[in-house]
N, C-alpha and C positions, 0 to 999 in steps of 0.2 A: 339635252335633257339635265336638270340639276342633279347633282350629287350629295347626297346627306353625309355628314360626318359628324360623330359625336368627339369632341375634343378631349373630354375626360375620360381616360381608358380605366379609371379605377376610382372607388369611392373615396373621398376625402371629407374632412370635418372642417367647418360645420357643413350641414347637408344641403342647404339651399345656396344656389348659384345664380345669379342675376346681373344685368345691366353690363353687357360686355360692350368693350370698346376695342378697336383695332388700330393698329397704325403699321406703316411700311418704313422699315429701317434698314438700310443698305441692302435693300432688295430682298429683305427678310420681313416676315408677317410676326408681329408681337400683339398680343391681347392681354387685357385685363378684364376682370369682373370683380364683383364682391360676394363673399360667401359668409352665410350666416345662418344660425337656428331659424331666425325668422327675420322680417323687416325690422330695423331699428334696434335688434339685439346688440348686447354688449360684447358678445363673442364674435363680432363681424371682424373679418380680415379683406384685405384686397390681394389677389392673386394675379400672377404673371405668368403665362406660358409663351414660348416662343417656337416658331416654325424652321427647320434647317433646311427646308426645300424639300423634304420627303416625309419628316415626322413632326410631330409637336412633343415638345420638352414635358417633363413632369411640372406641374406647377410649383411655383415659389412664392412665399409670403412677401409683398413689398411695403404693406403698410398693415401695422395693427397697433391698437390703441388701447389697452385692456381698460374696461370699464365703459367705453363709449362706443357708442354705435358708429358705423362709416356707411358711406353710399355713394351711388353713381359714380364711380371713375371714369375719367375721359383721357384717353392718350392723344397727344398732339406734338407733331414736330415741329418745332419753331424755325423761322427763317436761318438761324445760325446753325442748325443741326442738332440743336439740344432738344431732348425728349422730355415733355412736359406731362406729368401726371396730376391732374386735378380731381379734386374729391370732396365730399363734405364731411364733417365730424358733426355729431349730434352731442350738445352740451346737456341734453334732457333725452327721455325716452320718446322722442317725437321730431319728426321731419321738420316741422314748425321751429325747432331751436337749432337748425343746421347752419354752420358756418363753411365757408368754401377754402380750401387750401390747395397747396401745390408742393409737390417734389419735382426735382429736376435731375435729368441723368445726361451726362456727358458721354458715356460710353455704351449707347445701345441698350440701356437698361439693366446693364450689369450691375452699377452701384448708383444710390440715389442721394440727393442732398436731405438734409432734415427737412421737416414740415414747415411750409411757410405759408402763413395766413394772408391771403391777396386782398380780402375784403371784409369788414367788419360786422355788417348787418346780418342780424339772425333770420333764417327763413330761407335764404337765398340758396338755390340749388343748381347743380349742373346736370347737364345730360348731352346737349349737342357738341358738337367739335367746335372750337374756335377757327377763327379766319383773319388771315392778313388781307386788309382791303387795298385797293388801287391807290390809296392816298397814304398807305404805310401804316395805318392805324391796326391794332389788335382789337378784335370783338369777340367775347365769349358770350354765346347765348346761355341765358340762365333764366330762372323763373322763381317767382315768389310763392313759397308753400302756404304763409299765411292768407295772401289775398288770391291765391290762384291765378296768377298773372303772369305772361312773359315779359321779360326785359332783357337788357344786354349790358355788359360791362365793357367799357371801350379804353383802351390804354393809346395814349399818343406818344409813348417814350419807351417801346419795346417792352412792355409787362411789368414796369417797376411800379407804377402807379395805375389806379383803375377808378373809373367813375362809373355810376350807374345811371342809365338812361332807358328810354323805350316805353313810355305808356301809351298802350295801345287801345286803351279804354276797355279791355276784355276783362271779364269775370269767368271763371270756371275754364280757364285756356292755360295749358302749361307746356313744359318742356320743348321750346322752340327749336326749329332748326332753321338755319340761314345760308343762303347762297347770295353770292353778289353775280349780278347779271351783267352781260357784256356793255351796257351803258352806265354802268356804277350804281343801277338801282340796287338795294339789298330787299331780297323776299324771304319772308318768314312764314314757315306752316308750322302749326301748332296742333298738338293734341287738346281735347276738349271734353267735358262732360255732357256735350249737347247732342252727340251722335253723329258730328261732322268735324272734320278738320278746318281749322280757322286760318286765314291769311292776312298778312300785314306787309306793308312796304315803307321802306325809308329811301329819301331822295338826298340825304345829307350825311351819308356815311354812318347812320345808326343813332345820330342824336335826337331825332324825333321820328315818330312811326304813324301810319295812317291808322284808322281805326280798324281792328280785326273783324274780319267777317267771315261767315261761313262759306266753305267750298261745296262743290258736290262729291267730295271724297269721304266716304264714311269712316269712323272712327269710333270703336269701342271703349274710349277713355284710356288709350294705350300708347306706349311711346313709338315713335316712326324714326326713319332716318332719311336725308335727303343730300344728294350730290348733284354737282354740275360736271358733266363729262363732256367736252367739246361743246356741241350746241345743245345738248339733251340734259333735261332734268330727270335725275332717277330716284324715285320714291320706294321705300320700302315699308310696308305697312300692313295692318289687318283689315281686310277689306269686309268690314262688317260693323254694324252700329251696338253690338251687344255682346261679342264675343271675341276671345283671343285664339280661337281654334283653327285659324288658317293665316297663312302668310303670302304676302303677295307683292309684285311689283308694279308700278305705273310709270309711264314716261310721258314727258311733255316735251314738245318741239317748238312751242311759240312762249316762252319764258312764264310758262304755268297758266296760261289762259285757258287751256284745255289739257286733258289728260286721257291716255289711251285706256281701254278697257284692261282689267287687272289681268296681270299674269300671274297665276296661281304657282307657287311652290309646295306648299304644304296644306292639306286640308283634312282633318278628321271630324268626327262626331263629338269627341270630347278630346281634351288636351290643351295645352298653352305654348304657342310659339309668339314670343313677344320680345320687345325692346330690339329690334334688328339694328344692326350697324353694316354699312357698306364699305366695301374696299374694292378697288380695280386694280388688277395687278397680272401681269404676264398674259394679256388679251383675255382675262377672264373677270366676270363680275362676281364678287365673293359677298355673300351675305351671312353674318354672323348673329346669332340670337338665343334668347333662353329657351330651353326645351322643358317643358313641365316642371320649371324651377329645379330640376334636378341634374341638369348638363348645361352646358354651353354647346349649341350645334352650330354646323357651318353647310351652307350651299354654295354650289359654285356652278356657273353658266358661261359658257364661250360668248363672248361678245357678237360674234357672228351670228350667233343663235338669235340673237334679240336684235331689234331695230334701233340701234344706236347711231345719231348722225354726227 
């Protein structure tokens, strides 16, 4: 059975906490999220917390930019072992003004480089974790807040330079998650305004994509997470077309052609369980998520309890 844990043991300011991202570094879990008075607020900070194997540390601020909003941090361990922190900075009080930045840590998140803007275009935002593809390219799933369309940033030189690709002809679709299937095909699942998740594929390492089409997976216009573990695709999402008051898992054993019935982790008449982030560690499936915009929560299940192939 899942076990629910609240990560924040005490109130911290700013009071809203959202968009958690988790990475495993030297067998220890590290999590980040943004805290703010409200979305796009100029008092936003990005906080980091680490697990020592038994307990979570107190949060520490790793990014603050007084007078500017921040959002959607993403942790990612690069092939050389460096820890990347991707996030957006708002030049105005609107997500449409966002620009993607990066910090890099070479010591497990203890110290960080200065902020580095990786792409100039305004309106692009982060959410899903990057990938290293079988051809060696780095791919960051992004979306255009102005167009409400999913895209990708691709680097063919280890993250030094990036180019924008990925017109899926979608409108009203954002926050893509991407996995590479065994045959090299990239599969993109995205949040939408239309009550369903949308799917697109790339057969050339992300340079072009098929038109996004709706799936049978419901989505209440809320963020999701998708990972590939062995032969199984694991999706964390809200199994609803209208609300975020339940949190679920679904599994695909045939590269996303079909999905299992939802495995419910949490469900209440009211409340918000949103923006999940999946991590697999120590034979457990960990799901981190926003809890009522007031805390970051954590559910864990033994892999043997679920049908992972």
